[in-house]
C-alpha positions in Angstrom: 0.0 0.0 0.0 1.2 3.7 -0.7 2.3 5.2 2.6 -0.1 7.5 4.6 2.3 10.7 3.9 2.0 10.0 0.2 -1.5 9.4 0.1 -2.1 12.7 1.8 0.1 14.6 -0.3 -1.8 17.8 -1.0 -2.7 18.4 -4.7 -3.4 22.3 -4.4 -2.0 25.0 -2.5 -5.2 25.6 -0.6 -4.7 22.0 0.7 -0.9 22.9 1.8 -0.2 23.3 5.3 2.1 25.9 6.7 4.5 28.5 5.2 2.0 31.1 4.9 4.8 33.9 4.5 5.7 32.2 1.2 2.3 30.9 -0.3 -0.4 32.9 1.3 -2.4 35.4 -0.5 -0.1 38.0 -2.2 2.9 36.3 -0.7 6.0 35.8 -2.9 5.7 32.5 -4.2 2.2 32.3 -5.1 2.6 35.7 -6.7 5.1 33.8 -8.8 2.7 31.0 -9.5 0.1 33.4 -10.3 2.3 35.2 -12.7 3.7 32.0 -14.2 7.2 33.2 -13.8 9.3 31.6 -11.1 12.8 31.9 -10.5 15.4 29.2 -10.0 15.4 28.8 -5.9 16.3 27.0 -3.0 13.9 26.0 0.1 15.9 25.9 3.3 14.0 24.4 6.2 13.9 21.2 8.7 13.0 17.8 7.2 9.0 17.1 6.6 7.7 20.8 6.2 6.9 20.4 2.6 9.8 21.2 0.5 9.4 18.5 -2.0 5.6 18.8 -1.9 6.0 22.5 -3.0 8.0 21.8 -5.6 5.7 19.3 -7.0 2.7 21.5 -6.6 4.2 24.3 -8.4 5.0 22.2 -11.5 1.8 20.7 -11.6 -0.2 24.2 -11.1 2.2 25.9 -14.1 1.9 22.4 -16.5 5.6 22.3 -16.3 7.7 18.9 -16.8 9.1 17.9 -13.6 12.6 16.2 -13.2 13.4 15.1 -9.8 16.9 14.2 -8.3 18.2 13.2 -5.1 21.8 14.5 -4.2 22.0 11.1 -2.0 22.1 8.9 -4.9 22.7 11.2 -8.1 26.1 12.3 -9.8 27.5 14.4 -12.5 26.4 12.0 -14.9 22.9 11.9 -13.7 22.4 15.6 -13.7 24.0 15.7 -17.4 21.3 13.3 -18.7 18.6 15.2 -16.9 19.4 18.4 -18.5 19.9 17.0 -21.9 16.3 15.8 -21.7 15.1 19.2 -20.3 17.0 20.9 -23.3 15.0 18.7 -25.8 11.7 20.5 -24.8 13.0 23.8 -26.2 12.8 22.4 -29.5 9.3 21.2 -29.0 8.4 24.8 -27.6 7.4 22.9 -24.6 7.1 24.5 -21.1 10.4 25.3 -19.2 11.0 22.2 -17.1 11.3 22.2 -13.3 14.6 20.4 -12.0 14.1 19.6 -8.1 16.9 18.6 -6.4 16.3 17.2 -2.9 19.4 17.5 -0.5 21.3 19.7 -2.7 23.7 20.3 0.0 25.0 17.0 -0.3 26.4 17.7 -3.6 30.0 18.3 -4.2 31.4 21.3 -5.8 32.0 19.7 -9.3 28.2 18.6 -9.0 26.9 21.9 -8.4 29.3 23.1 -11.0 27.4 21.1 -13.7 24.3 22.9 -12.8 25.1 26.4 -13.7 25.0 26.5 -17.3 21.8 25.1 -17.5 20.3 27.6 -14.7 22.1 30.6 -16.5 20.6 29.8 -19.8 17.1 29.0 -18.5 17.2 25.3 -19.9 15.8 24.6 -16.3 14.2 26.2 -13.5 16.0 24.9 -10.4 14.3 24.3 -7.3 16.8 22.8 -4.6 15.8 21.8 -1.0 18.2 21.6 1.7 17.9 21.4 5.7 21.5 23.1 5.8 22.4 26.6 5.9 23.0 27.0 2.0 25.5 29.8 2.6 27.6 27.3 3.6 26.7 24.2 1.8 25.8 25.8 -1.9 28.6 27.3 -4.0 28.5 30.9 -4.4 28.2 30.9 -8.2 24.9 28.9 -7.8 23.6 30.6 -5.0 23.9 34.0 -6.8 21.5 32.6 -9.6 18.9 31.5 -6.8 16.8 33.0 -4.5 16.4 31.3 -1.1 13.3 30.6 0.7 13.3 29.8 4.3 10.8 27.4 5.4 9.6 27.5 9.1 8.8 24.4 11.2 5.1 23.3 11.3 3.2 24.7 14.4 1.7 22.4 17.0 -2.2 23.1 15.7 -1.2 22.6 12.3 0.3 19.1 12.9 -3.0 18.3 14.8 -4.7 19.4 11.8 -2.8 16.9 9.7 -3.6 14.0 11.6 -7.4 14.9 12.0 -7.7 15.6 8.4 -6.1 12.2 7.6 -8.3 10.3 9.9 -11.5 11.6 7.9 -10.0 12.1 4.5 -7.9 9.1 4.0 -9.7 6.4 1.9 -8.4 3.6 4.3 -8.4 5.3 7.7 -12.0 6.7 7.6 -13.1 3.1 7.6 -11.6 2.5 10.8 -12.7 3.7 14.3 -10.4 6.0 15.2 -10.3 8.2 18.5 -7.6 11.1 18.9 -7.2 11.3 22.6 -3.7 12.7 23.4 -0.9 13.9 21.0 1.9 15.2 23.3 4.1 11.7 22.6 3.1 11.9 19.2 4.0 15.4 18.4 7.6 15.0 20.6 8.4 11.8 18.5 7.7 13.4 15.0 10.0 16.4 15.8 7.8 18.9 13.8 8.4 16.5 10.7 4.9 15.7 9.0 6.3 12.9 7.0 7.2 11.1 10.2 3.8 12.3 11.9 2.0 10.3 9.1 4.0 7.4 9.5 3.8 7.1 13.3 -0.2 7.5 12.9 -0.1 4.9 10.3 1.9 2.4 12.3 -0.4 3.2 15.3 -3.6 2.5 13.3 -2.2 -0.6 11.8 -1.3 -2.2 15.0 -4.7 -3.2 15.8 -5.9 -6.0 13.6 -9.3 -6.1 14.9 -11.5 -3.6 12.3 -14.3 -3.4 14.9 -12.4 -2.1 17.8 -11.8 1.6 18.2 -8.2 2.6 17.6 -7.3 4.9 20.5 -4.5 7.4 19.6 -3.0 8.8 23.0 0.5 9.2 24.7 0.4 5.7 25.9 -0.5 3.7 22.8 2.0 5.8 20.8 4.6 4.9 23.1 3.9 1.2 23.0 3.8 0.9 19.3 7.0 2.9 18.5 8.7 1.6 21.3 11.7 3.7 20.9 13.7 5.9 23.4 12.4 9.4 22.7 16.0 10.7 23.8 17.6 9.0 21.1 19.5 11.3 19.0 17.9 11.9 15.6 20.0 14.2 13.2 16.8 14.5 10.8 14.5 15.7 13.4 13.8 17.6 16.5 16.6 15.9 18.4 19.0 17.3 16.0 18.0 21.0 16.9 17.6 20.1 20.7 21.0 18.7 21.1 23.0 21.2 19.4 20.9 23.7 21.4 22.1 21.9 24.9 25.7 21.9 23.3 25.8 25.5 22.7 24.2 26.4 25.8 26.6 24.5 27.9 29.5 26.0 26.1 28.0 29.6 26.9 27.2 28.4 30.3 31.0 27.3 31.1 30.4 23.8 31.6 32.8 21.5 29.9 31.2 18.3 31.3 28.0 19.3 29.5 29.5 20.5 26.4 31.4 17.1 26.0 28.6 15.2 27.1 26.2 16.9 24.2 29.1 16.6 21.8 29.4 12.7 22.3 25.8 12.3 21.7 26.1 14.2 18.0 29.2 12.0 17.4 27.5 8.8 18.3 24.5 9.8 16.4 26.5 10.3 13.4 26.1 14.1 13.0 28.1 15.8 10.3 31.3 17.2 11.9 31.3 20.1 9.9 27.8 21.2 11.4 29.2 20.9 14.8 32.5 22.8 14.1 30.5 25.6 12.4 28.6 26.0 15.4 31.5 26.3 17.6 32.9 29.1 15.5 29.6 31.0 15.9 29.8 30.5 19.6 33.5 31.4 19.9 32.4 35.0 18.5 29.2 35.3 20.1 29.3 33.9 23.3 33.1 34.4 24.2 33.9 37.2 21.8 36.4 40.1 22.9 36.7 38.3 26.4 39.1 35.9 24.9 39.7 36.7 20.9 41.8 33.4 21.0 38.7 31.4 21.2 37.6 32.1 17.4 41.1 31.0 16.4 40.7 27.8 18.2 37.4 27.1 16.9 38.3 27.9 13.2 41.4 25.9 13.6 39.3 23.1 14.8 36.9 23.3 12.0 39.8 23.4 9.4 41.7 20.3 10.9 38.2 18.3 11.4 37.5 19.1 7.8 40.8 17.8 6.7 40.5 14.5 9.1 37.1 13.7 9.5 36.1 11.0 11.9 37.3 9.2 14.4 40.3 11.4 15.0 38.5 14.5 14.5 36.5 14.0 17.7 39.5 14.4 19.8 40.0 18.0 18.1 36.2 18.9 18.6 36.6 17.8 22.4 39.7 20.1 22.7 37.9 22.8 21.1 34.8 22.3 23.2 36.3 22.3 26.6 38.3 25.3 25.7 35.2 27.3 24.6 33.5 26.0 27.7 36.2 27.2 29.9 37.0 30.5 28.5 35.5 33.8 29.9 32.4 35.0 28.1 31.5 38.1 26.5 28.5 38.9 23.9 29.6 42.6 23.3 30.5 41.9 19.8 27.3 40.2 19.5 25.3 42.9 21.0 27.3 45.6 19.2 26.5 44.5 15.8 22.8 44.2 16.7 22.5 47.5 18.3 24.2 49.1 15.1 22.0 47.3 12.7 18.9 48.7 14.5 20.7 52.0 14.5 20.9 51.9 10.8 17.4 50.7 10.3 16.1 53.4 12.2 18.3 56.4 10.7 18.5 55.3 7.5 21.4 55.9 4.7 23.1 58.6 6.4 25.5 60.5 4.5 29.4 59.8 5.2 31.0 62.9 6.7 33.2 64.8 3.8 36.4 64.6 5.9 35.8 60.6 5.9 35.3 60.0 2.1 37.5 58.8 -0.1 39.1 61.6 -2.7 41.0 59.6 -5.7 40.2 62.5 -8.1 40.9 66.2 -8.6 37.1 67.0 -8.4 36.5 65.1 -5.3 39.3 67.1 -3.8 37.7 70.2 -5.1 34.3 69.4 -3.6 36.3 68.8 0.0 36.2 64.8 -0.1 38.8 64.1 2.5 39.5 67.3 3.9 40.5 68.0 7.3 40.8 64.4 8.0 43.4 63.7 10.8 45.7 60.8 10.1 45.9 59.1 13.5 49.6 57.9 12.5 50.9 61.1 12.4 50.2 62.0 16.3 51.6 60.8 19.3 50.4 57.4 20.2 49.0 56.8 16.7 45.3 58.6 18.1 44.0 62.0 17.8 40.2 62.6 18.7 38.3 62.5 15.3 34.8 62.1 14.5 33.9 58.8 12.6 29.8 58.9 12.8 27.7 61.0 10.8 26.4 64.3 12.5 22.9 62.8 13.4 24.2 60.1 15.4 27.7 61.2 16.7 28.4 60.5 20.3 26.2 57.3 20.4 27.6 54.7 22.3 27.0 51.1 20.5 30.0 49.0 21.6 29.5 48.2 25.2 32.4 46.6 26.7 31.8 44.1 29.6 33.2 43.3 33.0 36.0 40.7 32.3 39.8 40.9 32.2 40.4 41.7 28.5 37.7 44.2 28.1 38.1 46.1 31.4 41.6 47.3 29.5 39.5 48.1 26.8 37.3 50.2 29.1 40.5 52.0 30.5 41.9 52.6 26.9 38.5 53.9 25.7 38.1 56.4 28.6 41.8 57.6 28.0 41.0 58.1 23.9 37.6 59.7 24.2 37.2 61.1 27.5 33.6 61.6 28.2 32.3 61.6 24.8 30.7 58.0 24.5 30.0 57.8 28.2 32.8 54.8 28.9 
């Protein structure tokens, strides 16, 4: 029998659940469909939120040929053969085909390179799906040719709605007597993945061979049928996000024991080491920052070393880095400063660069006073002189706020010595 998840796959956008920010009335993808002019794009989001379904729906609604590849089992040869098939459509004046690539982040650079020409020439409209940040996993040349749309996890009410709809709409389930009593364990086990949700519901319903008996879907029956440890690491579901969160929070909380424990959980679960190392690089900048700038060097070196040697030896390097980060003094001043600065920019708009700070490579610019009265710091004692580096509208605004740790205490003293009362340090 066709799996429930496939039987319940929506056939129209009105049946599609979630992603209102993309497919709701007046939103970007719905407008693209209505205009019959969709760009190449990448859908980025967790498993089971409708990436494949959305791509298929768009192809059906636009009556476009639909080619599908999975990066897990497709190579350059498969890509070229598919593009060759798509190219034949041009000779028959057929609609521009859609090429859907699932798990596009798993493609190597050469595999991604093989897509560039077809996307550039419009031979295919590429729709990629990924659970990983495309900024890290998709080559810049391909990324520049595609829009990136972020899909959000399905919410609790949406998931419960999917269950109720399946019970009354599916040709097989509606013949059974099913009573939905509780959903806590069911939702926890599916981890926001609609496909996994349908699979669990189907397992529970199929576990009762007596067609006359009411099937109760509650916490006890779900747990009994699934018979799995809900704490098991699942790198494709909710645990993927929960455990990396626990890992980073252990580092932020200066607990090397917790950090190494959660690191081991990810390693034992087969997590991609690059994913772990990237998060350590981010934590080194966000949580440790200027309290210990060497932490960023340690995390970056860890990423490079692990990328070179992989498992199993890479686990030792990751352990060393995780312990070092957890034991480092903490400061989020750099993180807070860029957030504050971006908020200020959004509030004040594109303020003009003061004339004395502008570059003056031509005579005309010099005649317009570009660069005039700029004070070259190295011409002054101690390589410093007071100068105004902010636009007049925001001058004197303190954006960077050093914190009370050994390294930044020295920074505060220097800022006071340099700037006096100007910024209030």
